[in-house]
Phi, psi and omega in degrees: 000134175283127181239161175234116192256120171288142181205184177229170180293331170299314182296327182291317177307313177298317175303316181290325181288314183268350182055033180206149179243138172237093177307125186300122184066011183068019182255137175207186187220145185206171175281088184271160178303324179296323177290312181300320172296337181277347175251141174278341178211171180125134178273179182304318185295319182292321180284328170296330175291326175295321178294322181288327174297321178291322175298312181299328175290321180296322168308324176301316180305314183293319176296327181296328174289314182297317186294323182284347185278181182279341188270141171302145179221142175284132178274067176223136177284145181230136175227129182252122177267127183218161174244124182210159171263347189265049179226136183229146182294153181242084183298345184280350183246211181285165183302330183266356187286130170232159171257124179261124181262132178085188182261163180245120184285154179311320180302338181274346176298122179261337181186164181226134181247126180226144174294147173283170179301323185297343183271349190298317170307309177297319181291319175304312178296311179301319178300329185288335192241002189298319177305314175295330174294315180298335181265012171097008177292117187288326181293321179289325170304316176296319175300322179293320173308322181298317181283330178281353170288345179275122178283148177276139174280155183258136173233137174285148180304328183293339184270350193294315186293320185292319181299312185292329176297312181300323177282003181057046179257000000 
């Protein structure tokens, strides 16, 4: 199953260093049967994109924590796409949410999706209001939409160490 793991650049650096991924709380997103049933149309690629967007929103929650800390942090959403058979649906959460058991080896990472530098301002603003948006605040939802209008760039796993070096992480 292809899963989409919400992450941050700091988490990505750890993945490259340790060559293993531990999804925070075991939570990831995927094209589940519940997600497929919640849409009246859409092919597999379109619905996997929905799951990836859910993971990108979850990445904002992780960023909110990092950005409020003492250490400098890049305001970029990160989603790690990986293949695993150790994921089961989480009906207690969103339609695309899955629980991943165990670790994911670097070799299972298919791609990484990261915001471009142009998105940083909008992502920083969205990370500050993501919880308010979830509670129905329309102004916060608008701010979130500004960040979500930025598409994530695709990176091959072989490019990650070099990309992180360029960012000086």
